[in-house]
C-alpha positions as CSV (number, residue, x, y, z in Angstrom):
1,M,99.1,110.9,89.8
2,N,102.7,112.1,89.5
3,S,104.9,109.0,89.3
4,K,107.8,111.1,90.4
5,L,106.2,111.7,93.7
6,R,108.6,110.4,96.3
7,I,107.1,109.1,99.5
8,P,108.5,108.1,102.9
9,L,107.4,104.6,103.9
10,C,105.8,105.2,106.2
11,W,105.4,106.9,109.5
12,K,102.6,105.9,111.8
13,G,101.2,106.6,115.2
14,H,98.3,106.5,117.5
15,L,95.8,109.3,117.9
16,E,95.8,110.8,121.4
17,W,92.5,111.3,123.2
18,G,90.9,114.5,121.9
19,E,93.6,115.1,119.3
20,K,92.7,116.1,115.8
21,L,93.7,113.6,113.1
22,E,95.9,116.1,111.1
23,D,97.5,117.3,114.4
24,C,98.4,113.7,115.2
25,A,99.9,113.1,111.8
26,I,102.0,116.3,112.1
27,R,103.1,115.4,115.6
28,E,104.0,111.8,114.7
29,L,105.9,112.8,111.6
30,K,108.1,115.2,113.7
31,E,108.6,112.7,116.5
32,E,109.6,109.9,114.1
33,T,111.5,111.7,111.4
34,G,112.2,115.2,112.6
35,I,110.4,116.6,109.6
36,E,108.2,119.7,110.3
37,V,105.1,120.3,108.3
38,K,102.4,123.0,108.7
39,R,99.7,121.3,106.5
40,L,98.9,117.9,105.3
41,K,96.4,116.7,102.7
42,L,94.4,113.6,103.6
43,V,94.4,111.5,100.4
44,T,93.3,108.0,101.5
45,V,91.9,105.9,104.2
46,T,91.8,102.1,104.7
47,D,91.0,99.8,107.6
48,E,92.5,96.6,108.9
49,A,90.2,94.4,110.9
50,R,92.1,91.5,112.6
51,D,91.1,88.9,115.1
52,V,91.7,91.0,118.2
53,D,91.8,94.6,117.0
54,H,90.8,97.0,114.2
55,Y,93.0,99.7,112.9
56,V,92.0,102.6,110.6
57,H,95.0,103.9,108.5
58,F,95.1,107.4,107.0
59,G,97.4,108.5,104.2
60,F,98.5,112.1,103.9
61,L,100.6,114.0,101.5
62,L,103.0,116.6,102.8
63,D,102.1,120.0,101.3
64,N,105.1,122.0,102.5
65,F,107.7,120.8,104.9
66,K,111.1,121.6,106.2
67,G,113.9,119.3,107.3
68,E,115.2,116.0,106.2
69,A,114.2,112.6,107.6
70,K,116.4,111.6,110.5
71,L,116.5,108.2,112.2
72,I,115.1,109.3,115.6
73,E,113.8,105.9,116.8
74,P,116.4,103.3,115.7
75,N,114.7,100.7,117.9
76,K,111.5,101.0,115.8
77,C,112.9,101.8,112.3
78,E,116.0,100.7,110.6
79,K,116.2,103.6,108.1
80,W,114.1,106.1,106.2
81,E,114.0,105.7,102.4
82,F,112.1,107.6,99.7
83,F,110.8,105.8,96.7
84,D,109.3,106.7,93.3
85,L,105.6,105.8,93.5
86,N,106.0,103.4,90.6
87,D,109.2,101.8,91.9
88,L,108.3,100.6,95.4
89,P,109.8,97.7,97.4
90,K,107.8,94.5,97.3
91,N,107.6,93.8,101.0
92,L,105.4,96.6,102.1
93,F,103.1,96.5,105.2
94,W,99.7,95.5,104.0
95,P,97.9,98.7,105.0
96,H,100.6,100.8,103.3
97,K,100.0,98.7,100.1
98,Q,96.3,99.5,100.2
99,L,96.9,103.2,101.0
100,I,99.3,103.5,98.0
101,K,96.8,101.6,95.7
102,N,94.1,104.0,96.8
103,L,96.4,107.0,96.2
104,K,97.3,105.8,92.7
105,N,93.6,105.2,91.9
106,H,92.5,108.5,93.3
107,T,90.3,106.6,95.7
108,L,89.7,108.0,99.2
109,Y,88.5,104.6,100.7
């Protein structure tokens, strides 16, 4: 894994009824950051079962994109930052920690 890979931490969203997973990720990325991408690569999956709900998290790499991350939803996100894969903040959302661990270990799930 390229340690110079810079990743945005991390956009997220909910899959709309009938929507394809990749289409959802592309839509959410544009809605939340303004970044436009034609193709993503699914690289990892993790799930988070809690007392009242169960989420499945999917990690994608951007293959080719245009634009720069903009703060479109300031009520949901303070700022967008990019980090070296080996120099990440300590206080990451648990599912993102697991996705990154899987990515580094070349593990899908």
